[in-house]
C-alpha positions in Angstrom: 46.3 5.7 60.9 46.5 2.8 63.3 48.9 0.7 61.4 51.6 3.6 60.9 51.2 4.2 64.8 52.5 0.2 65.1 49.1 -0.8 66.3 49.0 -5.0 65.9 46.4 -6.7 68.5 42.7 -6.0 68.7 43.7 -4.5 72.5 45.8 -2.3 71.1 43.3 -0.9 68.5 41.0 -0.2 71.3 43.5 1.5 73.7 44.6 3.4 70.3 40.6 4.3 69.6 40.1 5.8 73.4 43.2 8.0 72.9 43.1 9.4 69.4 39.9 11.7 67.7 39.5 10.4 64.4 36.4 11.3 62.3 34.8 8.3 59.6 33.4 9.6 56.3 29.7 9.9 56.2 28.1 7.3 54.4 26.1 7.7 51.7 22.3 5.8 51.2 22.3 2.4 51.7 20.9 0.7 48.7 19.4 2.5 46.0 17.2 5.5 45.9 13.1 4.6 45.9 12.0 4.8 42.6 9.9 7.7 41.7 6.4 6.3 39.8 5.5 8.9 37.2 1.7 8.9 38.5 3.3 10.7 41.8 4.7 13.4 40.1 1.9 13.5 37.4 -1.2 13.5 38.7 -2.9 13.3 35.4 -0.8 10.1 34.3 -2.0 7.1 33.2 -0.5 3.6 32.5 -1.1 1.6 29.8 -1.7 1.9 26.1 -4.2 4.7 24.6 -7.5 3.4 23.8 -10.1 4.3 21.5 -12.2 7.2 22.9 -15.3 6.4 24.2 -18.9 6.4 22.6 -20.8 9.7 22.7 -23.3 8.1 24.5 -25.7 11.4 24.4 -25.2 11.7 20.7 -26.4 7.9 20.3 -29.5 7.9 22.9 -30.7 11.6 21.8 -30.9 10.1 18.2 -28.3 12.5 16.4 -26.8 9.9 13.8 -29.8 8.6 13.3 -31.4 12.2 12.4 -28.4 12.0 9.9 -28.3 9.0 8.1 -32.3 9.8 7.8 -31.7 13.1 6.2 -29.0 11.3 3.7 -31.5 8.6 2.9 -34.6 11.3 2.0 -32.0 13.1 0.0 -31.3 10.2 -2.0 -34.8 9.3 -2.1 -35.5 12.5 -3.3 -32.7 12.8 -6.5 -34.0 9.6 -7.2 -37.8 10.7 -7.9 -36.4 14.0 -9.7 -34.5 11.8 -11.9 -37.4 9.5 -12.5 -39.7 12.1 -13.5 -37.3 13.9 -15.9 -39.0 13.9 -19.1 -35.9 12.3 -21.0 -36.2 9.1 -19.5 -32.5 8.1 -20.2 -30.3 7.1 -17.9 -26.2 7.0 -17.5 -24.9 3.6 -16.8 -21.7 3.7 -15.7 -19.4 0.7 -17.3 -16.7 -1.1 -15.6 -12.8 -0.5 -17.2 -13.6 -4.4 -18.4 -16.5 -3.7 -20.2 -15.2 -0.3 -22.0 -12.4 -2.3 -23.0 -14.5 -5.0 -24.3 -16.7 -2.7 -26.6 -13.7 -0.9 -27.8 -12.4 -3.9 -29.0 -15.6 -5.1 -30.8 -15.7 -1.7 -32.3 -12.3 -2.1 -33.8 -12.6 -5.4 -34.8 -15.9 -4.5 -36.8 -14.1 -1.9 -38.4 -11.1 -4.7 -39.5 -13.6 -7.1 -40.7 -15.7 -4.0 -42.7 -12.8 -2.3 -44.0 -9.4 -4.4 -44.0 -6.2 -2.7 -44.5 -3.9 -3.0 -47.5 -1.6 -5.9 -47.4 1.7 -4.4 -46.8 4.2 -5.4 -49.5 6.9 -8.4 -48.1 10.4 -7.0 -47.1 13.0 -7.2 -49.7 16.5 -5.8 -48.9 17.0 -3.0 -51.7 19.7 -4.4 -53.6 17.4 -7.1 -54.5 14.4 -5.3 -55.3 15.1 -4.8 -58.9 16.9 -8.3 -59.9 14.7 -10.4 -62.0 14.7 -14.3 -61.6 17.0 -16.5 -63.6 14.6 -19.2 -64.2 11.0 -19.4 -65.3 8.4 -21.7 -65.4 8.7 -22.1 -69.0 12.3 -22.9 -68.9 11.8 -25.8 -66.4 9.0 -27.5 -68.5 6.4 -29.6 -67.6 8.1 -32.9 -64.9 5.5 -35.4 -63.2 6.3 -33.8 -59.8 5.4 -30.5 -60.5 1.8 -29.5 -59.0 -1.2 -28.6 -61.7 -2.5 -25.0 -62.0 -5.2 -24.8 -63.8 -5.5 -21.7 -66.2 -8.2 -19.2 -65.9 -10.0 -18.9 -69.3 
């Protein structure tokens, strides 16, 4: 507005301000707004990583866990005593997978040795199954390089 009125120096500007009424726009806040801390807003807010729950000291001091384990141990001993008193006296032994496989392969090997399977016929194409040999050993005769086969009497 002062430039439009032709104000060119500082003294003219001072005179211009005394005669004119002008308002400045209200300034906003200086700088950034103050930071809001979560613990100021939420009283139960806690910082950091969540940790594991605390040890229940009352149960530890009161012997709660010790009593539980003693009961478990007593039941194991009682079951063992009942198994010992059984008249059969047989105990089931749980085998590992490797032991079971070893036993199964030994059984199958024994069965194969006792009764071997019949030998399978060698593969021959069907068109050659009924063809006779053109050469017979009698036709060839005896040669020095021919192997000697003893004949059964």
